N, C-alpha and C positions, 0 to 999 in steps of 0.2 A: 306667903299667902295664906288666908283663910278661903277656904273653899268655896264658900256660898259667896264670897266678892269674886273669886275668878269665874265662877261659873255665872251670874249678873255681868261680867264682863265681857263674857264670850254671847251671853244675848244681847248687850247693847251694841256689841260690833256685828252682829249678824252672823257670827260664827255657831250656828244651830241647824239642824239637821231632825226633821222628825221621822220615824220609822213608818211605815202603811199604820201598823196596829196602830200607832198612837193618831196618826191622820182617822183610821176607821173610829175610834174610840170617842176622837174631839165631836166629829159628823153626829155620830148616834146620840151625843149630848145637846146637840145644837149651838156648839162650839165652835169657835175659829181657833187658828192656831196662835193669833195673839193675844187670844185669853188665856192659854198655858202661859206664855211670855211673860203677859203683865204681872199673872200670879205668882211666877218665878221671882220677877222685880219686885214687889210686895211683899215677897218671904221673910221672915224675924230671923230664921235659923233654918238648917237642914234638919228636916223632922228625924232622918236617920240612915246611916251609911249599911250597907250590905255588900258580903263577897259574892259577886257574880256567881250563880252555879250554871249561866246557860251555856250552851254548846257553840254558840254563835260568836262568844266573845272573840276577842281579838289579839286581848294580849292573856299572858299566864292567869295576872291575877287583877281582874279589873272590879273597880268598885261602883257600886250601884250608888245614885244618892236618891233618895225620897224627899220630896221638897213640898211643902202643903202651902198653898200662897191665895191669895182673894184676887180674882181679875179686877179691872178699873169698873168692871159693871155689878161689881159686889158678888161675885160667883165663887165661892170656895173650890177650887182644883188641888188633887192630888197626882203631880208630877213623878215620874222616876226616868232618871238618867245615867249616864257614862259621859265621863271625857276621855275623847277619845285622839289619837294626831289624825291629821287628814295632811297631807303634804308638808309635812315639817310642822304644822300649825294646830294647836288645838282647838279644838272643836266638842258641842255638847250635841252627842246624841238624845235627843227624847225618845225613848223606848214607850212607856206608858203615860198615858194623858187623859183623864176622866176626871169629871165632875162627883164632888165628896160631901156628903153632909156633914156638917162638925156637931158635934154633942152640946 
């Protein structure tokens, strides 16, 4: 299954967790968590995939997905997240989410 489709299905199911950092960034930009979720749902593709270098990662090899989309209010939003297992089910953890100006 395409990774973006998998991520969008997690959003639709509500299988999403925001880190405190992501919530702080959304608040600083005057955005709601729903804005970030809408941007993910509207994204045409994954901007890029990176191997996580965080010492806090849970899996040995964790892929970080960068998604750029637009909220239903027309706000471009840049989001980074990983798919992790929680009680045997996939969950999208949003690590970074902030407004981004597009060229």
